[in-house]
N, C-alpha and C positions, 0 to 999 in steps of 0.2 A: 969325402971329396966330392961325390956326386951331389950330395945335399947342398955343399957350398956353391957348386957350379950352377945348380938349378936356381938357387937364390940370386946369383949374380945375373944370370940371364933374365930372371923375372924383373930385377931392378932395372936392367937396360931397357926392357919392353915397356915398363911403366914410364921410364923417362921419355922414351920415344913417343909414347901415347900422349903424355903431357905436352910435349913439343908440338905435336899434331893438333891437339885441341887448342893450344894457344895460338897456333898459326891460323887454324880455321876460324877461331874466334875473332882474331883481327880481321880476317877477310869478311866475316859475317857482319862486323861493325861497319866496315866500309860499304858493303853492299846494302845495308839497311838505310843508307842515306844516299841514294842514287843521284847523279847530277840532274839538275832540273833542265827540262827541254828549252832549247835556245829559240825555238820558233813553235808557233802555233798555227793551226789552219782556221781561217775566219771566212764564213759565208757572208756575202754582201749583196748590195742591191743590184749589181750587174748580173745576178743570177748564176754566179760562179764562186769559186773559193780562191784564197790566196794564202800562201804561207808567209806569215809576217814574223819579224823578230819580237821576242819578249822584252820588254823594257827598252825599246829602241832609243838609241842616244840622240839621234837627229830626226825629227818629225816635221813635215810640211803639211799643213792643212789649209784647205780652201773653204771650209765650212766653219762659220763662226759659232754655230751651235756646238760643234765638236771642240772648238777653241774654248768656249765657255765651260764645257765639261772638263777639259784638261786643266783650265785655270782653277775650277772647283776642286780638283784632285791634286793640286800642286805640281802639275806636270808642265814643264817649259817646252814650247815649240822652238824650232829653228827658223822656219820660214812661215809667213803669213801673207794674205793678200793685202793690197792697198785698199782701204775702206774707210767709211766714216764711222769710227768706233764709238759705241756708246760709253758713257762714263765707267761703267763696270769693267770695260776691256780697254780702256784708253791706253794703258801702258803698251799695248801691242803695236801702237803707231810709232813707237820709238825705233830709232835706227838700228838698235842692237838686234832687232828681229828682221831677218832678211825679207824683203818684199819680193814675192814671187808671181806677180801679175795682179789681175783684178778679181773680183768675186766671180766673174764669168769667164775671163780669158786668162789662162795660165801663161806666164813667161817661161817657156821651156828652158831657155838658156840659164835663166836665174834659178829655176828649180834644180837643174843639173849642177850648177855651181854650188848650191847649198849642200850638195852630197847627202841627201836624206837616206835614212834606213827604212822610212815608211812615208808614203804620201796618202792623204785622206781627202776624198772629193765627196760632193753631194750633188743635189739637183742642178745647181748653177753650172757646175763644171764636169757633170757626169759624162758629157760628150768627149771630154779629153782623156777619158779613162785609159784607152789603148795606148795612146801616146806617152802618157805619164808612167805607165807600167813598164815601158822600155827603160826608164831611168832608175826606178826603184819599185819594190813591192807596193802596190796600190790597192786601196779598198774604197768602196763607195758606200758611205754610211747615210744615204738619203732616208728621210722619214717618210713613211707612206701616209699620205693625208687621209686615206680611207680608214685607217686604224692608227691614229697618231700616237696615242700613249703606249700601246703595245709596241709599235715600232720603235718609238723613242727609247723605251726601257731595254729592248733587245739590243738596240745599237749601243746604248750606254753600258750595258753589261759587257759587250764585246770590248769596249775600251777598258773597262775594269780588268778584264783578263789580259789584255795586251800590256797594260801599265802595272799589273799586279796589285790592283787597288780594288779588289772584289768587295772587301768589308766596308770600305768608304762608300762605294757605289750603292751597296745594299741599304746602308744607313740613310743616305741622302734620298734614295728612291722611296724609302719608307716614309720619310718626312713629306715628300710630294704627295704620296698616297693619302696621307692624313689630311692635308690641306684640300686635296680634290674631294674627299668624302665629306668634309665639313661644308664645302662650298656647294656640293651637289645637293646636300640636304636642305639648303636655304633656297637654292635657285629655282626650284619647282614652283614656288609660290611667289616669286619676286616680280613676275610679269614677263611679257614677251620682249625679246631683244633683237635688235638689227645691227649688223656690223657693216661699216662703210670705210673705204679707203679714199682719202682725198688726194688729188694730184693735179697740179696746174689749174685748179679751178673746177676740175671734173670730179665726179663722185662715182664710185663703183661699189656695189653691194656684194657681200659674201655670205653664203649660207652654210648649212650643214654639209659636211663632206669636203669643204674647201680648205685652203691653206690655214684659215683662221678658224676652222670648224670646231677646234678644241672647246670654244665657248658653248656650242650647242651639244656636240657629240659626246664630250667628256664630262663637261661641268653642268650639263642639264638645263641650261637657260632655254626655254621655249622659244621657237622662232616666230618672229613677227610676220613673216611672208615666205613664200616658197621661192627663194632666190635661185635664179638659174646660173650657178657657178660650178666650175670644175677645176679641181686642183689650184693652181696659182692664179687662175683667171677668174674674175668676178663678172657681175652683170652691170653694165653702164645704166645708171639710174638718174632721175631728175629730183629736184627738191619736191616737185609734186608727188612723186613716188614716195618719198619719206613721209610726207604729210598724210597721204592716203593710208600708208602702212601703219602709221601712228604707233611707233614702238614705245613701250614703257621705259625701255633702256636703249639708248643709242651709243653704240661703241664706235669710236673714231680712231682711225689710224692715219696719220699724216705722212704720206710717202715723201713729200718735199723736204720735210724735216729729217726724215730718216736718211736720205741721201745727201743731206747737207746743203740744201738750197737756203741761202741766206734769208733771214727775216721771216721764214714761213712758220705759221701756226695753224692749228686746225679750226679754231673757233671762228675767225673772220669769214672763211668760206661757208660755214654753216650758220652764220649769224644773219638769218633772214626770217621774215614773217611766217613762211611756210614751215620752217623747222621749229620756230618758236611756238607754233600751235599744237605741237605734239605733246603727248603725256610726258615723254622723256624731258622735254625742255621745261615744262610746267613743274615737274617734280625734281628738277635739278639732277636728272639722270643722264646727262650727256657726258660720257666718260671718255676722256682723252687718253687712250693707251699709249704707253712708251713706244714711240714710232720705231726706233732702232731695234729695240727688244723684239717687237712683234714682226716687223718687216724684214729686218736683216739677220738677226741672231737666231731667233726661233728656238728650236728644241735643244737646249743645253741644260745641264743640271741646275745651275743657279737661276738661269733665265726662265725656265719652265716654273719654278717655284715663284718667281716674281710675277709671271703672267697670271698664274692661278690666283695669287694673292690679290692682284688687280681686280680680277673678276669677283673674288670673294667680297671685296669692298663695296662693289656695286650692288650685290644682292643682300647685303647685311640689312 
């Protein structure tokens, strides 16, 4: 009798243990796949951090470089600024994308009506950061002209985390790096370059450390002159200056075309005897860079590749 009772109790204990293991096993399976975080903390150019949603459904961006990156990653924005969009981003001029102001001045009412989950600003709209932050989580992804590629990569990787596109970002950045390395290897012996912006008949030069300094700082094209330019501002120069500098390669960005001034092209402004006397003109090395890409869009995943490729062609 005692033996049968002992066996019965043992069986009950084993059954209970089995139930316990099964229950714990179910719990372990569930806990091994924890819910993903719904927000992440992003450090940005305002010198602060912001908690932003992962994979936000509605995004408003005032930065066309960020828009270019979103487009490269297949992420659709809800709101964009009114702008003269280059061909690669032409679709964003369509009415289905809410227009939330200009590149420099947000329309706060339009932004609020778009009910964004995330707002992205940059240099042109950085001053509106505080006000926009009252509407939705806002981050400033301005690129630092003093270290453009490092800053661009860091900002792009942040977008990869926000939109869960880390692998795509890594792959595309690797492609950019390869093009940069190939270009830099050729640039050192391709001759000295000068970057000029034309606007309303006036000419402004840009050098290393400027908004277009990627040509010198990153791609290694030697400078033809010590241009006094800082950040977005260049040095006003004359045609005589271009003649005296005598660049081997003259990079031209036409602001009038970039902002949509009808009938504007770069060459007529520079088509004079002083410019024609330069090595750049004699060797057919006056390079008209894509105005909107360089002046308005700037640092986006697709656009940076296009910018680097354009310079690569000039040093080949």
